[in-house]
DRENDO-1510 file (C-alpha; in Angstrom, 1 decimal, always signed):
<recs>
REC; n; res; u; v; w
REC; 1; MET; +127.2; -48.8; -4.8 .
REC; 2; SER; +127.8; -46.2; -7.5 .
REC; 3; SER; +125.3; -45.3; -10.2 .
REC; 4; TYR; +125.0; -43.4; -13.5 .
REC; 5; ARG; +123.1; -40.7; -11.7 .
REC; 6; ASP; +126.0; -40.3; -9.2 .
REC; 7; ALA; +128.3; -39.7; -12.2 .
REC; 8; GLY; +126.1; -37.0; -13.3 .
REC; 9; VAL; +123.8; -38.6; -15.9 .
REC; 10; ASP; +120.1; -39.2; -15.1 .
REC; 11; ILE; +118.8; -41.5; -17.7 .
REC; 12; ASP; +115.3; -41.6; -16.1 .
REC; 13; ALA; +115.0; -37.8; -16.3 .
REC; 14; LYS; +116.2; -37.9; -19.9 .
REC; 15; MET; +113.5; -40.5; -20.9 .
REC; 16; ASN; +110.7; -38.5; -19.0 .
REC; 17; THR; +111.8; -35.3; -21.0 .
REC; 18; ILE; +111.7; -37.2; -24.3 .
REC; 19; ARG; +108.2; -38.6; -23.5 .
REC; 20; GLN; +107.0; -35.0; -22.8 .
REC; 21; MET; +108.3; -33.7; -26.0 .
REC; 22; SER; +106.9; -36.5; -28.3 .
REC; 23; SER; +103.6; -34.8; -29.0 .
REC; 24; ALA; +105.3; -31.6; -30.3 .
REC; 25; VAL; +107.5; -33.7; -32.5 .
REC; 26; LYS; +104.9; -36.0; -33.8 .
REC; 27; ALA; +102.7; -33.0; -34.7 .
REC; 28; THR; +105.2; -32.3; -37.5 .
REC; 29; HIS; +105.0; -35.8; -39.0 .
REC; 30; THR; +103.1; -36.7; -42.2 .
REC; 31; ALA; +102.3; -40.1; -43.9 .
REC; 32; ALA; +106.0; -39.9; -45.3 .
REC; 33; VAL; +107.4; -40.4; -41.8 .
REC; 34; LEU; +107.7; -44.3; -41.3 .
REC; 35; ALA; +109.8; -44.1; -38.2 .
REC; 36; GLY; +110.6; -41.1; -36.1 .
REC; 37; LEU; +111.0; -40.3; -32.3 .
REC; 38; GLY; +112.1; -43.4; -30.3 .
REC; 39; ALA; +113.3; -45.4; -33.4 .
REC; 40; PHE; +117.0; -46.2; -33.8 .
REC; 41; GLY; +116.9; -44.4; -37.2 .
REC; 42; GLY; +114.3; -42.1; -38.7 .
REC; 43; CYS; +112.7; -43.3; -41.8 .
REC; 44; PHE; +111.3; -40.9; -44.6 .
REC; 45; ASP; +109.4; -42.3; -47.6 .
REC; 46; LEU; +110.6; -40.6; -50.9 .
REC; 47; GLN; +107.9; -42.1; -53.1 .
REC; 48; GLY; +106.0; -38.8; -53.2 .
REC; 49; VAL; +109.2; -37.0; -54.0 .
REC; 50; GLN; +109.8; -39.4; -57.0 .
REC; 51; GLN; +106.3; -38.8; -58.3 .
REC; 52; THR; +106.7; -35.2; -58.6 .
REC; 53; ILE; +110.4; -34.8; -59.4 .
REC; 54; THR; +112.0; -36.8; -62.3 .
REC; 55; HIS; +115.6; -36.4; -61.3 .
REC; 56; PRO; +115.6; -35.7; -57.5 .
REC; 57; VAL; +118.7; -34.5; -55.9 .
REC; 58; LEU; +119.0; -34.7; -52.1 .
REC; 59; VAL; +120.7; -31.6; -50.5 .
REC; 60; ALA; +121.8; -31.8; -46.8 .
REC; 61; SER; +123.4; -29.4; -44.3 .
REC; 62; THR; +124.3; -29.5; -40.6 .
REC; 63; ASP; +124.8; -26.4; -38.6 .
REC; 64; GLY; +124.5; -24.9; -35.2 .
REC; 65; ILE; +123.7; -21.6; -33.6 .
REC; 66; GLY; +126.9; -20.8; -31.8 .
REC; 67; THR; +127.0; -18.8; -28.6 .
REC; 68; LYS; +123.6; -17.4; -29.1 .
REC; 69; THR; +122.8; -20.2; -26.7 .
REC; 70; MET; +124.7; -18.3; -23.9 .
REC; 71; VAL; +122.5; -15.2; -24.4 .
REC; 72; ALA; +119.3; -17.4; -24.1 .
REC; 73; ALA; +120.8; -19.1; -20.9 .
REC; 74; ALA; +121.5; -15.7; -19.4 .
REC; 75; VAL; +117.9; -14.6; -19.7 .
REC; 76; GLY; +116.2; -18.0; -19.5 .
REC; 77; GLN; +114.5; -17.9; -23.0 .
REC; 78; TYR; +114.9; -21.0; -25.1 .
REC; 79; GLN; +112.0; -21.5; -27.5 .
REC; 80; HIS; +113.2; -19.1; -30.2 .
REC; 81; LEU; +116.5; -21.1; -30.5 .
REC; 82; GLY; +114.4; -23.8; -32.3 .
REC; 83; PHE; +113.5; -21.3; -35.0 .
REC; 84; ASP; +117.1; -20.1; -35.2 .
REC; 85; LEU; +118.4; -23.6; -35.9 .
REC; 86; VAL; +115.7; -24.7; -38.3 .
REC; 87; ASN; +115.5; -21.5; -40.3 .
REC; 88; HIS; +119.3; -21.3; -40.6 .
REC; 89; CYS; +119.6; -24.8; -42.0 .
REC; 90; ILE; +116.5; -24.2; -44.4 .
REC; 91; ASN; +118.2; -21.1; -45.8 .
REC; 92; ASP; +121.5; -23.0; -46.3 .
REC; 93; ILE; +119.9; -25.7; -48.6 .
REC; 94; LEU; +117.6; -23.0; -50.1 .
REC; 95; CYS; +120.8; -21.6; -51.7 .
REC; 96; GLN; +120.8; -24.6; -54.0 .
REC; 97; GLY; +117.1; -24.3; -54.6 .
REC; 98; ALA; +116.2; -27.2; -52.3 .
REC; 99; THR; +112.8; -27.7; -50.6 .
REC; 100; PRO; +113.2; -29.1; -47.1 .
REC; 101; LEU; +111.9; -32.5; -46.3 .
REC; 102; PHE; +113.0; -33.3; -42.7 .
REC; 103; PHE; +115.0; -32.1; -39.8 .
REC; 104; MET; +117.0; -33.9; -37.0 .
REC; 105; ASP; +118.4; -32.0; -33.9 .
REC; 106; TYR; +121.2; -32.6; -31.4 .
REC; 107; ILE; +121.0; -31.0; -27.9 .
REC; 108; ALA; +123.9; -31.5; -25.5 .
REC; 109; ALA; +124.7; -30.2; -22.0 .
REC; 110; ALA; +126.5; -30.9; -18.7 .
REC; 111; THR; +123.0; -31.7; -17.2 .
REC; 112; LEU; +119.9; -31.6; -19.2 .
REC; 113; ASP; +117.4; -29.2; -17.9 .
REC; 114; GLN; +113.9; -30.2; -18.7 .
REC; 115; GLU; +112.6; -26.7; -19.2 .
REC; 116; LEU; +115.5; -25.9; -21.6 .
REC; 117; VAL; +115.1; -29.1; -23.6 .
REC; 118; LEU; +111.3; -28.8; -23.9 .
REC; 119; GLY; +111.6; -25.1; -24.8 .
REC; 120; VAL; +114.1; -25.7; -27.6 .
REC; 121; VAL; +112.2; -28.7; -29.0 .
REC; 122; SER; +109.0; -26.9; -28.9 .
REC; 123; GLY; +110.5; -24.1; -30.9 .
REC; 124; LEU; +112.0; -26.8; -33.3 .
REC; 125; ALA; +108.6; -28.3; -33.9 .
REC; 126; GLN; +106.9; -25.0; -34.4 .
REC; 127; ALA; +109.5; -23.9; -36.9 .
REC; 128; CYS; +109.2; -27.3; -38.7 .
REC; 129; GLN; +105.5; -27.0; -38.9 .
REC; 130; ALA; +105.7; -23.5; -40.3 .
REC; 131; ALA; +108.0; -24.7; -43.1 .
REC; 132; GLY; +106.0; -27.9; -43.8 .
REC; 133; ILE; +108.7; -30.3; -42.8 .
REC; 134; ALA; +109.0; -33.3; -40.4 .
REC; 135; LEU; +111.0; -33.2; -37.3 .
REC; 136; LEU; +112.2; -36.7; -37.8 .
REC; 137; GLY; +114.1; -37.2; -34.5 .
REC; 138; GLY; +117.3; -36.2; -32.8 .
REC; 139; GLU; +119.5; -36.8; -29.8 .
REC; 140; THR; +119.7; -35.3; -26.3 .
REC; 141; ALA; +123.1; -36.0; -24.7 .
REC; 142; GLU; +124.2; -35.4; -21.1 .
REC; 143; MET; +127.9; -35.1; -20.8 .
REC; 144; PRO; +129.3; -33.8; -17.5 .
REC; 145; GLY; +133.0; -33.0; -17.8 .
REC; 146; VAL; +132.6; -32.2; -21.5 .
REC; 147; TYR; +130.4; -29.2; -21.1 .
REC; 148; GLN; +130.6; -26.6; -18.4 .
REC; 149; PRO; +127.8; -26.3; -15.8 .
REC; 150; ASN; +124.9; -24.2; -17.0 .
REC; 151; THR; +126.1; -24.4; -20.7 .
REC; 152; PHE; +124.6; -26.3; -23.7 .
REC; 153; ASP; +124.9; -26.6; -27.4 .
REC; 154; VAL; +122.2; -27.1; -30.1 .
REC; 155; ALA; +122.8; -28.4; -33.6 .
REC; 156; GLY; +120.8; -29.9; -36.4 .
REC; 157; THR; +120.8; -31.6; -39.8 .
REC; 158; ILE; +118.3; -30.8; -42.6 .
REC; 159; VAL; +117.7; -32.8; -45.8 .
REC; 160; GLY; +115.8; -31.3; -48.7 .
REC; 161; VAL; +115.3; -32.1; -52.4 .
REC; 162; VAL; +115.6; -30.3; -55.7 .
REC; 163; SER; +115.2; -31.3; -59.2 .
REC; 164; ARG; +118.6; -31.7; -61.1 .
REC; 165; ASP; +117.5; -29.4; -63.9 .
REC; 166; THR; +116.5; -26.6; -61.3 .
REC; 167; LEU; +119.5; -26.8; -59.1 .
REC; 168; ILE; +120.9; -23.4; -58.4 .
REC; 169; ASP; +124.8; -23.6; -58.4 .
REC; 170; GLY; +125.8; -20.1; -59.5 .
REC; 171; THR; +126.8; -21.2; -63.1 .
REC; 172; ALA; +124.0; -19.0; -64.5 .
REC; 173; ILE; +125.3; -15.8; -62.9 .
REC; 174; GLN; +126.6; -13.3; -65.5 .
REC; 175; ALA; +127.8; -9.7; -65.7 .
REC; 176; ASP; +125.2; -7.0; -65.3 .
REC; 177; ASP; +123.0; -9.4; -63.1 .
REC; 178; VAL; +121.3; -7.4; -60.2 .
REC; 179; VAL; +121.9; -8.3; -56.5 .
REC; 180; LEU; +118.8; -7.9; -54.6 .
REC; 181; ALA; +118.6; -8.4; -50.8 .
REC; 182; LEU; +116.1; -9.8; -48.4 .
REC; 183; PRO; +116.4; -8.2; -44.9 .
REC; 184; ALA; +117.7; -10.0; -41.9 .
REC; 185; SER; +115.7; -10.0; -38.8 .
REC; 186; GLY; +118.6; -9.3; -36.6 .
REC; 187; LEU; +122.0; -11.0; -36.0 .
REC; 188; HIS; +120.5; -14.3; -37.0 .
REC; 189; THR; +123.0; -16.9; -35.6 .
REC; 190; ASN; +126.4; -15.4; -36.2 .
REC; 191; GLY; +128.6; -12.9; -34.5 .
REC; 192; TYR; +127.4; -13.6; -30.9 .
REC; 193; SER; +131.0; -14.1; -29.4 .
REC; 194; LEU; +131.5; -10.4; -30.3 .
REC; 195; ALA; +128.0; -9.3; -29.6 .
REC; 196; ARG; +128.3; -10.8; -26.0 .
REC; 197; LYS; +131.6; -9.0; -25.5 .
REC; 198; VAL; +130.2; -5.7; -26.5 .
REC; 199; CYS; +126.6; -6.0; -25.1 .
REC; 200; GLU; +127.3; -7.7; -21.7 .
REC; 201; PRO; +128.8; -4.6; -20.1 .
REC; 202; LEU; +125.7; -2.5; -21.1 .
REC; 203; GLY; +123.4; -5.3; -19.6 .
REC; 204; TYR; +120.8; -7.3; -21.4 .
REC; 205; THR; +117.9; -5.6; -19.9 .
REC; 206; ALA; +119.3; -2.1; -21.2 .
REC; 207; GLN; +117.2; -0.3; -23.7 .
REC; 208; PRO; +119.5; +1.8; -25.9 .
REC; 209; ALA; +117.8; +4.6; -28.0 .
REC; 210; ILE; +118.8; +2.9; -31.2 .
REC; 211; LEU; +116.7; -0.3; -30.3 .
REC; 212; ALA; +113.6; +1.9; -30.2 .
REC; 213; GLY; +112.2; +0.6; -26.9 .
REC; 214; ARG; +113.5; -3.0; -27.1 .
REC; 215; THR; +116.0; -4.5; -24.6 .
REC; 216; ILE; +119.4; -5.8; -25.9 .
REC; 217; ALA; +118.3; -9.3; -25.0 .
REC; 218; GLU; +115.1; -9.0; -27.2 .
REC; 219; ALA; +117.2; -7.7; -30.1 .
REC; 220; LEU; +119.9; -10.3; -29.7 .
REC; 221; LEU; +117.4; -13.2; -29.5 .
REC; 222; GLU; +115.3; -12.2; -32.4 .
REC; 223; PRO; +114.8; -15.4; -34.3 .
REC; 224; HIS; +116.7; -16.2; -37.5 .
REC; 225; ARG; +114.3; -15.5; -40.4 .
REC; 226; SER; +113.5; -18.1; -43.1 .
REC; 227; TYR; +113.5; -17.1; -46.7 .
REC; 228; LEU; +111.7; -20.3; -48.1 .
REC; 229; ALA; +108.4; -18.7; -48.8 .
REC; 230; ASP; +110.1; -15.6; -50.5 .
REC; 231; VAL; +112.1; -17.7; -52.7 .
REC; 232; GLN; +109.3; -20.1; -53.6 .
REC; 233; ALA; +107.2; -17.0; -54.5 .
REC; 234; LEU; +109.9; -15.7; -56.8 .
REC; 235; ARG; +110.2; -19.1; -58.6 .
REC; 236; THR; +106.6; -19.5; -58.9 .
REC; 237; ALA; +106.3; -16.1; -60.6 .
REC; 238; GLY; +108.9; -17.2; -63.2 .
REC; 239; ILE; +111.8; -15.1; -61.8 .
REC; 240; ALA; +115.1; -16.6; -63.0 .
REC; 241; ILE; +117.2; -16.9; -59.9 .
REC; 242; HIS; +120.8; -17.1; -60.9 .
REC; 243; GLY; +122.2; -17.3; -57.4 .
REC; 244; LEU; +121.3; -17.2; -53.7 .
REC; 245; VAL; +123.7; -16.1; -50.9 .
REC; 246; HIS; +122.8; -16.8; -47.3 .
REC; 247; ILE; +124.8; -14.2; -45.4 .
REC; 248; THR; +126.0; -16.1; -42.4 .
REC; 249; GLY; +129.4; -16.3; -40.7 .
REC; 250; GLY; +132.0; -14.4; -42.8 .
REC; 251; GLY; +129.5; -11.9; -44.0 .
REC; 252; ILE; +129.5; -10.6; -47.5 .
REC; 253; TRP; +133.3; -11.1; -47.9 .
REC; 254; ASP; +133.3; -15.0; -47.4 .
REC; 255; ASN; +129.8; -15.9; -48.4 .
REC; 256; ILE; +129.4; -14.3; -51.8 .
REC; 257; PRO; +132.4; -15.9; -53.4 .
REC; 258; ARG; +130.9; -19.3; -52.4 .
REC; 259; VAL; +128.2; -18.7; -55.2 .
REC; 260; VAL; +129.6; -16.1; -57.7 .
REC; 261; PRO; +132.0; -17.6; -60.2 .
REC; 262; PRO; +135.6; -16.5; -59.8 .
REC; 263; HIS; +135.8; -14.7; -63.2 .
REC; 264; LEU; +133.1; -12.3; -61.9 .
REC; 265; ALA; +133.0; -9.8; -59.1 .
REC; 266; THR; +130.2; -8.4; -56.9 .
REC; 267; THR; +129.7; -4.7; -56.3 .
REC; 268; ILE; +127.6; -3.9; -53.2 .
REC; 269; VAL; +126.5; -0.3; -52.8 .
REC; 270; ARG; +126.5; +1.4; -49.4 .
REC; 271; GLY; +123.4; +2.8; -48.1 .
REC; 272; THR; +121.0; +0.9; -50.3 .
REC; 273; TRP; +119.5; -1.3; -47.6 .
REC; 274; PRO; +118.5; -0.8; -44.0 .
REC; 275; VAL; +121.1; -2.0; -41.4 .
REC; 276; ALA; +119.6; -3.8; -38.5 .
REC; 277; PRO; +119.6; -1.6; -35.3 .
REC; 278; ILE; +121.3; -4.3; -33.3 .
REC; 279; CYS; +124.1; -4.4; -35.8 .
REC; 280; GLN; +124.4; -0.5; -35.6 .
REC; 281; LEU; +124.7; -0.8; -31.8 .
REC; 282; ILE; +127.5; -3.4; -31.9 .
REC; 283; VAL; +129.4; -1.5; -34.6 .
REC; 284; GLU; +129.2; +1.7; -32.5 .
REC; 285; GLN; +129.9; +0.3; -29.1 .
REC; 286; GLY; +132.6; -2.2; -30.5 .
REC; 287; GLN; +134.1; +0.7; -32.7 .
REC; 288; LEU; +134.3; -1.9; -35.6 .
REC; 289; ASP; +135.8; -0.8; -38.9 .
REC; 290; GLU; +133.7; -1.3; -42.1 .
REC; 291; HIS; +135.5; -4.5; -43.2 .
REC; 292; GLU; +135.2; -6.1; -39.8 .
REC; 293; ALA; +131.6; -5.2; -39.5 .
REC; 294; HIS; +130.8; -6.8; -42.8 .
REC; 295; HIS; +132.9; -9.9; -41.9 .
REC; 296; VAL; +131.5; -10.7; -38.5 .
REC; 297; LEU; +127.9; -9.4; -38.9 .
REC; 298; ASN; +125.2; -9.6; -41.7 .
REC; 299; MET; +124.7; -5.9; -41.2 .
REC; 300; GLY; +120.9; -6.3; -42.2 .
REC; 301; LEU; +121.5; -8.5; -45.3 .
REC; 302; GLY; +119.8; -11.8; -44.7 .
REC; 303; MET; +119.7; -13.4; -48.2 .
REC; 304; LEU; +121.0; -12.1; -51.5 .
REC; 305; VAL; +119.0; -12.9; -54.6 .
REC; 306; ILE; +120.9; -12.6; -57.9 .
REC; 307; VAL; +118.7; -12.2; -60.9 .
REC; 308; PRO; +118.9; -11.0; -64.5 .
REC; 309; ALA; +118.7; -7.2; -64.8 .
REC; 310; ALA; +115.5; -7.5; -66.9 .
REC; 311; GLN; +113.7; -9.3; -64.1 .
REC; 312; ALA; +114.9; -7.2; -61.2 .
REC; 313; ALA; +112.0; -4.7; -61.2 .
REC; 314; ALA; +109.4; -7.6; -61.5 .
REC; 315; ALA; +111.0; -9.3; -58.5 .
REC; 316; GLN; +110.9; -6.2; -56.4 .
REC; 317; ALA; +107.3; -5.5; -57.3 .
REC; 318; LEU; +106.4; -9.2; -56.2 .
REC; 319; LEU; +108.4; -8.8; -52.8 .
REC; 320; PRO; +108.6; -5.1; -51.8 .
REC; 321; ALA; +111.0; -6.1; -49.1 .
REC; 322; LEU; +113.7; -6.8; -51.7 .
REC; 323; ALA; +116.3; -4.0; -52.0 .
REC; 324; ALA; +118.6; -3.5; -55.0 .
REC; 325; VAL; +122.0; -3.5; -53.3 .
REC; 326; GLY; +124.5; -4.2; -56.1 .
REC; 327; HIS; +125.4; -5.8; -59.3 .
REC; 328; ILE; +127.7; -8.4; -60.9 .
REC; 329; VAL; +130.6; -7.2; -62.9 .
REC; 330; PRO; +133.5; -8.8; -64.8 .
REC; 331; ARG; +136.6; -9.4; -62.6 .
REC; 332; ASP; +140.2; -9.0; -63.4 .
REC; 333; THR; +142.6; -11.3; -61.6 .
REC; 334; ASP; +143.9; -8.6; -59.3 .
REC; 335; GLN; +140.5; -7.4; -58.3 .
REC; 336; PRO; +138.7; -8.5; -55.0 .
REC; 337; ALA; +135.7; -10.9; -55.4 .
REC; 338; VAL; +133.6; -8.4; -53.5 .
REC; 339; ARG; +133.7; -4.5; -53.2 .
REC; 340; LEU; +131.7; -2.0; -51.2 .
REC; 341; VAL; +131.3; +1.2; -53.1 .
REC; 342; ASN; +129.4; +4.5; -52.8 .
REC; 343; ALA; +126.3; +5.1; -54.8 .
</recs>
């Protein structure tokens, strides 16, 4: 007699893993969570939101972390992936000014490894706790034949809220605004197919001089940074944020035009921010030209914050990590949306 286990899916092992992760997930819950792990659908009470925001707008985003999972699998380190996923999604909805409410995850593999799942979920829970949001639930899927052996994927959905009158949509951006940058912690969650191609021949345990004592694996697995606290601090201080740009896949060329209106152009000045060492290593080893480097990698630019020129100094005084990296200018129809220039 055949069984599901014979076909490659072990339901009992999956349920045992879910039971073991329950305490970490439930630690993120507040009174607003009416149904979470184990329910057919997560339930989140919006009454508290409605009491503090007169015209609430929900902002949602779904994303993954790409082939960074393959680096994690190669060295057997999984917990940081939870931070990568949660923080990436937080930053995406932050670009519209949203405060995150809850998060849901999806983990899929040919065979669900308990150590892997518990490591990822532990990181997810810790990242959610750090951001003050609920890990409402998720799905773990075992799909032999769809995924190759020893491979897995991690994705997530986040839902946040913003008041309609404080929604950041880029329409306030104007010529002479200053572009400030919050630094990236590393590659974050993009460019890993190229990074693996360049770095695997060197070996993940190698310690190139440019990484100052860190191994390539450590640099590649540095968690994606969250900018929630930084942006909240700026808004609390009364800094008028005209636009926020999360530098993810597509780099400056593709992400800036998602926010800056088409009648304006963005000038980014070379040498005005520190380039992450792992980015420098990939550029040098892969012999990337400047355009490709800024297309595939964040090059040390994590989040761009566009503010009025009159408030740029105050923003930098509040957050010393902010670097003034460019400005907004009028754009002619034949000009590119983004330019890299010398100082």
